[in-house]
C-alpha positions as CSV (number, residue, x, y, z in Angstrom):
1,X,181.7,9.7,81.3
2,X,180.2,10.4,77.9
3,X,182.3,11.5,74.9
4,X,181.0,12.6,71.5
5,X,183.6,12.5,68.7
6,X,183.0,14.5,65.5
7,X,185.4,14.4,62.5
8,X,185.2,17.0,59.7
9,X,183.7,15.7,56.5
10,X,186.6,17.1,54.5
11,X,188.4,14.0,53.3
12,X,188.5,10.5,54.8
13,X,191.7,11.2,56.8
14,X,189.8,13.2,59.4
15,X,187.8,10.1,60.1
16,X,190.6,7.6,60.2
17,X,192.9,9.6,62.4
18,X,190.1,9.7,65.0
19,X,190.1,6.0,65.3
20,X,193.1,5.7,67.8
21,X,191.5,8.6,69.8
22,X,188.2,6.8,70.0
23,X,189.8,3.5,71.0
24,X,191.9,5.3,73.7
25,X,188.8,6.9,75.3
26,X,187.1,3.4,75.2
27,X,190.2,1.9,76.9
28,X,190.0,4.5,79.6
29,X,186.4,3.5,80.4
30,X,184.5,6.3,78.6
31,X,181.2,5.9,76.9
32,X,181.9,7.1,73.3
33,X,179.3,8.1,70.7
34,X,180.0,9.4,67.2
35,X,178.6,12.5,65.3
36,X,179.4,11.8,61.6
37,X,178.0,12.6,58.1
38,X,176.7,9.7,56.0
39,X,180.0,9.5,54.0
40,X,181.8,8.3,57.2
41,X,179.0,6.3,58.8
42,X,179.9,3.1,56.9
43,X,183.5,3.3,57.9
44,X,182.7,3.7,61.5
45,X,180.1,0.9,61.5
46,X,182.8,-1.4,60.3
47,X,185.3,-0.4,62.9
48,X,182.9,0.4,65.8
49,X,179.7,-1.5,65.2
50,X,178.7,-1.2,68.8
51,X,178.9,2.6,69.0
52,X,175.9,4.8,68.7
53,X,176.0,7.2,65.8
54,X,174.4,10.6,65.3
55,X,174.1,12.4,62.0
56,X,176.2,15.6,62.1
57,X,175.9,18.6,59.7
58,X,178.0,18.6,56.6
59,X,180.3,21.4,55.5
60,X,179.5,20.6,51.9
61,X,183.0,21.3,50.6
62,X,183.3,21.0,46.8
63,X,186.4,22.2,45.0
64,X,186.2,24.0,41.7
65,X,187.1,21.9,38.7
66,X,190.6,23.3,38.3
67,X,191.4,23.4,42.0
68,X,191.6,26.4,44.4
69,X,193.9,27.2,47.2
70,X,192.3,26.3,50.5
71,X,193.2,29.5,52.2
72,X,191.7,31.6,49.5
73,X,188.7,29.3,49.4
74,X,188.1,30.0,53.1
75,X,188.3,33.8,52.5
76,X,186.0,33.7,49.5
77,X,183.4,31.4,51.2
78,X,183.7,32.9,54.7
79,X,180.0,33.9,54.8
80,X,178.8,30.3,53.9
81,X,181.4,28.8,56.3
82,X,180.4,31.1,59.2
83,X,176.7,29.9,58.7
84,X,177.7,26.3,58.8
85,X,179.9,26.9,61.9
86,X,177.0,28.7,63.6
87,X,174.6,25.9,62.9
88,X,177.2,23.4,64.0
89,X,177.6,25.1,67.3
90,X,173.9,25.0,68.0
91,X,173.9,21.3,67.0
92,X,176.8,20.7,69.5
93,X,175.0,22.6,72.3
94,X,171.8,20.6,71.6
95,X,173.7,17.3,71.7
96,X,175.1,18.1,75.2
97,X,171.7,19.3,76.5
98,X,169.8,16.3,75.2
99,X,172.3,13.5,75.8
100,X,174.5,14.8,78.6
101,X,177.9,14.5,77.0
102,X,180.8,15.4,79.3
103,X,183.4,15.8,76.5
104,X,183.1,17.0,72.9
105,X,186.0,16.0,70.7
106,X,186.2,17.9,67.4
107,X,188.6,17.0,64.6
108,X,188.8,20.3,62.7
109,X,185.1,21.1,63.2
110,X,185.3,24.8,64.0
111,X,182.0,25.1,65.8
112,X,181.8,21.8,67.6
113,X,182.2,23.0,71.2
114,X,180.0,23.8,74.2
115,X,180.3,25.8,77.4
116,X,178.7,22.9,79.2
117,X,181.2,20.2,78.1
118,X,185.0,20.0,78.1
119,X,185.7,20.7,74.4
120,X,188.8,19.5,72.5
121,X,189.8,20.6,69.1
122,X,192.3,18.6,67.0
123,X,194.2,19.9,64.0
124,X,197.6,19.6,62.5
125,X,197.1,22.7,60.4
126,X,197.4,25.6,62.9
127,X,199.0,27.6,60.0
128,X,196.8,27.6,57.0
129,X,199.1,27.4,54.0
130,X,199.0,30.1,51.3
131,X,201.0,30.2,48.1
132,X,203.9,32.6,48.1
133,X,202.2,35.2,46.0
134,X,199.3,35.4,48.6
135,X,201.6,35.0,51.7
136,X,200.3,38.4,53.0
137,X,197.0,36.7,53.7
138,X,198.7,34.0,55.9
139,X,198.6,36.1,59.0
140,X,194.8,36.6,58.5
141,X,194.4,32.8,58.3
142,X,196.5,32.2,61.4
143,X,194.6,34.8,63.3
144,X,191.2,33.5,62.2
145,X,192.0,29.9,63.1
146,X,193.6,30.9,66.4
147,X,190.4,32.8,67.3
148,X,188.3,29.6,66.5
149,X,190.6,27.4,68.5
150,X,190.3,29.8,71.5
151,X,186.7,28.8,71.8
152,X,187.7,25.3,72.9
153,X,189.2,24.2,76.2
154,X,192.2,22.4,74.6
155,X,193.9,22.0,71.2
156,X,195.4,18.7,70.3
157,X,198.0,18.5,67.5
158,X,198.7,15.1,65.9
159,X,202.4,15.7,65.6
160,X,205.6,15.8,67.5
161,X,206.1,18.8,69.8
162,X,209.7,19.3,68.6
163,X,209.7,21.0,65.2
164,X,209.6,20.2,62.4
165,X,207.8,17.0,63.3
166,X,205.9,15.5,60.3
167,X,203.9,18.7,59.4
168,X,206.6,21.2,59.7
169,X,205.6,24.9,60.1
170,X,201.9,24.0,59.8
171,X,201.7,22.3,63.1
172,X,204.1,24.6,65.1
173,X,202.6,28.0,65.8
174,X,203.1,30.1,69.0
175,X,200.9,32.3,71.1
176,X,197.7,30.2,71.7
177,X,195.1,31.4,74.2
178,X,194.3,27.8,75.3
179,X,196.4,24.8,76.3
180,X,198.0,23.0,73.3
181,X,198.9,19.3,73.5
182,X,201.0,17.4,71.0
183,X,199.5,13.9,70.6
184,X,202.2,12.4,68.3
185,X,201.4,11.0,64.9
186,X,198.0,9.3,64.9
187,X,197.2,6.4,62.7
188,X,194.5,3.7,62.9
189,X,197.2,1.2,62.0
190,X,199.0,1.6,65.4
191,X,196.0,-0.3,66.9
192,X,196.6,-3.4,64.9
193,X,197.8,-6.2,67.3
194,X,199.7,-8.1,64.6
195,X,201.1,-5.0,62.9
196,X,204.7,-6.2,63.1
197,X,203.8,-9.5,61.6
198,X,201.9,-7.8,58.7
199,X,204.9,-5.6,58.0
200,X,207.4,-8.5,57.9
201,X,205.3,-10.9,55.9
202,X,204.8,-8.5,52.9
203,X,206.2,-10.2,49.8
204,X,206.4,-7.0,47.6
205,X,204.4,-8.8,44.8
206,X,202.6,-5.6,43.9
207,X,204.3,-3.0,41.9
208,X,202.0,0.0,42.7
209,X,199.2,0.4,45.2
210,X,197.2,3.5,44.5
211,X,195.2,5.0,47.3
212,X,192.4,7.3,46.1
213,X,191.0,9.9,48.5
214,X,189.9,13.5,48.9
215,X,187.0,15.6,47.9
216,X,185.3,15.8,44.5
217,X,185.9,16.5,41.7
218,X,189.6,16.2,42.4
219,X,189.2,12.6,43.8
220,X,187.6,11.3,40.6
221,X,190.1,13.1,38.4
222,X,192.9,11.4,40.3
223,X,191.3,8.0,39.9
224,X,190.7,8.6,36.1
225,X,194.4,9.6,35.6
226,X,195.8,6.5,37.4
227,X,193.3,4.2,35.5
228,X,194.9,5.7,32.3
229,X,198.6,5.3,33.5
230,X,198.8,2.1,35.5
231,X,197.9,-0.3,32.7
232,X,201.0,1.1,30.9
233,X,203.2,0.3,33.9
234,X,204.6,-3.3,34.1
235,X,203.6,-5.5,37.0
236,X,200.5,-6.1,39.1
237,X,198.8,-3.1,40.7
238,X,196.0,-2.4,43.2
239,X,193.7,0.6,43.4
240,X,191.9,1.3,46.7
241,X,189.1,3.7,45.9
242,X,188.2,4.9,49.4
243,X,184.4,4.3,49.0
244,X,183.4,2.2,52.1
245,X,179.7,2.3,51.3
246,X,180.0,1.2,47.7
247,X,178.0,-1.9,46.6
248,X,180.7,-3.3,44.3
249,X,183.5,-4.4,46.6
250,X,186.3,-5.7,44.2
251,X,187.0,-6.5,40.6
252,X,189.9,-6.8,38.2
253,X,190.7,-4.9,34.9
254,X,193.8,-6.0,33.2
255,X,196.8,-5.8,35.5
256,X,194.8,-3.7,38.1
257,X,192.8,-5.2,41.0
258,X,190.2,-2.7,42.3
259,X,188.8,-2.5,45.8
260,X,186.1,0.0,46.7
261,X,187.3,-0.2,50.3
262,X,189.5,-2.4,52.5
263,X,189.2,-3.1,56.2
264,X,192.1,-1.9,58.3
265,X,194.1,-5.1,58.6
266,X,193.7,-5.9,54.9
267,X,194.5,-2.3,53.9
268,X,197.8,-2.5,55.9
269,X,198.6,-5.9,54.4
270,X,198.1,-4.6,50.9
271,X,200.2,-1.5,51.5
272,X,203.1,-3.7,52.9
273,X,203.0,-5.8,49.7
274,X,203.7,-2.8,47.5
275,X,207.0,-1.6,46.2
276,X,205.4,1.9,45.8
277,X,202.4,3.8,47.1
278,X,200.8,6.5,44.9
279,X,198.4,8.7,46.9
280,X,197.4,12.2,47.7
281,X,199.6,14.1,50.1
282,X,197.1,14.5,53.0
283,X,198.5,14.6,56.4
284,X,196.6,11.6,57.7
285,X,197.9,9.6,54.8
286,X,201.4,10.6,55.6
287,X,201.0,9.4,59.2
288,X,199.5,6.1,58.1
289,X,202.2,5.4,55.5
290,X,204.9,6.3,58.0
291,X,203.5,3.7,60.5
292,X,203.5,1.1,57.7
293,X,207.0,1.9,56.5
294,X,205.8,2.7,53.0
295,X,207.8,4.1,50.0
296,X,205.5,6.9,48.7
297,X,204.9,9.0,45.7
298,X,202.6,11.9,46.7
299,X,200.4,13.7,44.2
300,X,198.9,16.7,46.1
301,X,195.3,17.5,45.5
302,X,195.1,20.6,43.2
303,X,194.1,23.7,45.3
304,X,195.0,22.1,48.7
305,X,198.1,24.1,49.2
306,X,198.8,22.5,52.5
307,X,199.3,19.2,50.7
308,X,201.6,20.9,48.3
309,X,203.7,22.3,51.1
310,X,203.8,19.0,53.0
311,X,204.6,16.8,49.9
312,X,207.3,19.2,48.8
313,X,208.8,19.3,52.3
314,X,209.0,15.5,52.5
315,X,210.4,15.3,49.0
316,X,213.2,17.7,49.8
317,X,214.0,15.7,52.9
318,X,214.3,12.5,50.8
319,X,211.4,10.9,52.5
320,X,209.0,10.7,49.6
321,X,208.6,11.7,45.9
322,X,206.5,14.7,45.0
323,X,204.7,14.9,41.6
324,X,202.4,18.0,41.1
325,X,199.0,16.9,39.8
326,X,199.4,18.8,36.5
327,X,202.7,17.0,35.9
328,X,201.5,13.4,36.6
329,X,202.3,11.4,33.5
330,X,203.7,8.0,32.5
331,X,207.2,9.6,32.4
332,X,207.1,11.3,35.7
333,X,205.5,8.3,37.4
334,X,208.2,5.9,36.1
335,X,211.0,8.3,37.1
336,X,209.5,8.5,40.6
337,X,209.3,4.7,40.9
338,X,213.1,4.6,40.5
339,X,213.8,6.8,43.6
340,X,214.9,5.2,46.8
341,X,212.7,6.9,49.4
342,X,211.0,5.9,52.7
343,X,209.1,7.9,55.4
344,X,210.9,7.9,58.8
345,X,209.4,5.7,61.4
346,X,207.3,7.4,64.2
347,X,208.7,7.4,67.7
348,X,207.9,4.4,69.9
349,X,206.5,6.5,72.8
350,X,202.7,6.8,73.2
351,X,201.7,10.4,73.7
352,X,198.0,9.8,73.4
353,X,197.2,7.9,76.5
354,X,198.2,10.5,79.0
355,X,196.3,13.2,77.0
356,X,193.1,11.1,77.2
357,X,193.6,10.5,80.9
358,X,194.1,14.1,81.7
359,X,191.0,15.1,79.6
360,X,188.9,12.7,81.6
361,X,190.1,14.3,84.8
362,X,189.0,17.7,83.6
363,X,185.3,16.7,83.8
């Protein structure tokens, strides 16, 4: 049984949340190969050095300097997006024809499906979030996304079936034309055999661990802002830059230790040493931090309104602190560090294994 897994190149979270999916397919005896862009190739070589990798087409997402709502970006760039999706679909069909894949697994790649293979689409954002003043466009976004999802054989949602779950209204939408399966929260850290030991041995000797992620130019702007602020915050800090292919691996500047990238176990160990995590509010990050029992300060990426909605929702529930990017300052950061917050632990039950087993039976 041959499976081809393809994550969207729209932030590192799409790649990391596929890790438990890939491992589960391997456990069930499937032959797994990967279709990734160069940005993710280094990460997957580290985790799955034995797996064959194919170069996938890139969506080439670049945000404007001052941010832009994703829903409106999709509308504005629909012509470009449709061309990419069409090309991606031809690529998927060609991969099935040339290599005989039985299952295509797409993490948010809208055109990565084939009539000749069992095609699975994974997303947590069934409802594309729009700001209140543009809420009349939300129905258009839901209809467009539902139409794209209808081209697949199944849709998997990395959340709990019972609302609100972790993603709230974004992951709970009715009236699908294809079967919808809830896979539970997915995190690469659930695969660590010694996770419980790592979580209990953390000495909390780090004041802040900053996790840098996302697309440019917002990613670099976030890094620059934290480089400015953290030297003014007492204690020892770590910044993880999310650049797995970078030549320079680690260095220290003042009270901050920098890592271009950390392997999964060391990343988890570093997170568990921190009193506070400062990161973007991406959904994959939320799932990872929930598994690691972290106390988080989320600074949503400007223009990614789904991060704004998610971060705000978690803040109102008392699970995390939300700081809008434009209000990130020494004062707001220090105030946020005083809050007593923690993400709720994911349920113990494993929802992924039966989904993979059922998918393999469909072929």
